[in-house]
N, C-alpha and C positions, 0 to 999 in steps of 0.2 A: 464385438468385444468392448467392454467398458474401458474408458481412459483411466489410468491410475491417478490416484490423488495427487502425487507429486507433479505429474504433467498438467493436471488441472490448475494447480497453484501457479505454475510457470505461465500457462495460457492466461490466467486471470491477471497476472502481473503485466504481461504484454498488452492485454486489453486495457489495463489501467494507464498505460503510457499515453494513450490517445486523449483522454480527458485532461491529463496533466499537460500535455503539449498544447492543447487548446487553451488551457488556463494561462500558460506561459505566453502564448501568442497574443491573447487579449491584454495581458499585463504589459507586454512589450509595446503594443500599439498605444496604450494609455500613457506609458512613460514617455514615449517619443512625442506624443501630443502635448503632454505637460512641459516638455523641454522645447517646445516651439519647433519641432521637427528635427532637433539635434539628436543624433544617435548616441547611445550609451557606448563609450569606448570598451572594447573587449577587455575582460578581466577586471571590470569594476566591481569591487568587493560588495558595496551596498546592493547592487543589482543582483549579484549572484546569491546573496543572503535572502533577498526578497523572493527570488524564484525557489530557493530551497525551503523557505518558510511556507510557501504555498503548497509545496509537495508534502511537507510534514502535516499541514492543516488538512489536506485532502484525505490522507490515510487515517490520521488520528481521529478526526471528527467523524469520518465514515464508520470506523470501527466502534467508536464510543456511542454514537447515536443510533446506528442501525445494524451494527454487527457485520456489515458488508461494504465493500467498495463496489463500484459499478462492474468491475471485472469479476469480482467474486459473485456478484448477483448473476451475471451472465453464465458463469460456470457452476452455479449452484453450490457455492461454498459459503459458509457463514461461521461466525465466531460463536461458540457455545457459551451461553450464559453472559452475553455481552452487556446486559443490563447492569450487572454487578462489577463490570470492569471499570477501574478508576482511570482518570486521565493519565496518571503516571504509568499504569500498566499498558495503556494504549501507546503512549510515547515510547516506552521501553520496547514494545513489540516492533515499532517502526525502526528504532535505532538498531536493534539486533537484525532486523530485516535488511537494513543497509549493509551490515557486515556480511550477511549471507549473500546478498547480490554481489558485493565486491569479491567474494570467494566463489563466484560462479554457481550460486545456489546450494552451497554446502549445508546451509541451515535446513533446507527442504529435504535434501538427500539424506540428512541425518534421520529422518523418519523411518527409513528402511532399516537402520541399525538399532533404533530404539525399540525396546520391547513394548512400550505403550504407544508407539507410532506417533510420537510428539516431535514437532519441529523445534528448532531453537526458539522461534518466536512464541510457540505454545508454552514452552518451559519458562521463559523469562516473564511472560505476561500472566501465566497461570490460567490461561483460557485457550482451549483447543479450537482449531479450525476444523470444521466438520462438513460433510456433505449435507446439503439442505434439500429436502423433498418439497415439492409443491403441494399445498393443501388440496385435498379432494374437493371437487365442486359438485 
């Protein structure tokens, strides 16, 4: 039985957490090295903004340049017509995605209610996430 599109999106998001955590670990090591071994105190705003910016860059750049994140590639999901997606559309997709995550995936669940099967991210960016088939060899 095939996995529904909504669950594939959730699985891709979970998969994407791993490269993001890896990025954050590398950044943390570099920052501690630059600070001569001193840790960054918990709740330091500049450090939290740095990590958030890396997360934004990971998603926005991946969608804009290749139409997929690593998680989307693994679960064979891609953004339709990503070549014509602007940086602003990619960023708005990310920001609405944050709202969806904060609301426990409501933006993805909305696909079931929408006649065109569009998520909040699809609607706001104007570019649909679709299943991607491998090219025949």
